[in-house]
N, C-alpha and C positions, 0 to 999 in steps of 0.2 A: 361307182365307189371311186375311181379314178378322179370323178368331177370333185369330190369332197377334197379330195389330197390338194388339187390345184387351188380350190376355194380358200383353203386355208393357207397354203403358201403364199398367195397373195396377200390375203389380211395379215399375216406375220412380217411380209416385208415391210409395211407402214412402222415406223418407228414407236408410234404411239400404241398400236395394238402390241407390239412385242413388248414394249416396257410395262404394260398392264397385265400381259400374261405373266412375266416374269415377276414381276412385284406380288402379282396375286398367288402364284404357285409357291415361289421360292422364300417370300420374305413375308406371307402371312397378310398382304395387302398393304404393308408400310412401303411408301414411295422411296425406295432406294434408287430405282433406275429411273432416270429423267429420259425424256424421248428426244430431246434437243440434244442430248451427250451422246448418242448413238450415232454410229456411222456403220456403213455395209464394208465386210471385207471379203476375201476370196473364199470360194465354196469348196474349193479344190484343195486338200494337202496331201503329203507325203509322209510316211513312216516306215521305219525298219522295225518288224515284229521279231518276236522271240525264234521265228524260224530262219531268221537273217535275210528274208528277201522284204524288198521294198515294196510298199502296198500303197494304193490311193485311196482317198475316202474322199466322197463328195455328199456334201451337207444340203439341205434346202436351203436354209437362212444362217447366215454367220455376221455376227455385229460385235462390234468393239464399244 
């Protein structure tokens, strides 16, 4: 099961695959996201929750 997650993460790291996934799922197949316009960004972020504590979130893939 862990191998599937690693394979998906590796594939989604490629801009063309990521763009195809987003265009297919979010935009019903319309080409709104272009692979050449994507760039990687940090996968760690911090946020303050309702409990007033700062939490850290780690994502598998994040792109602009």
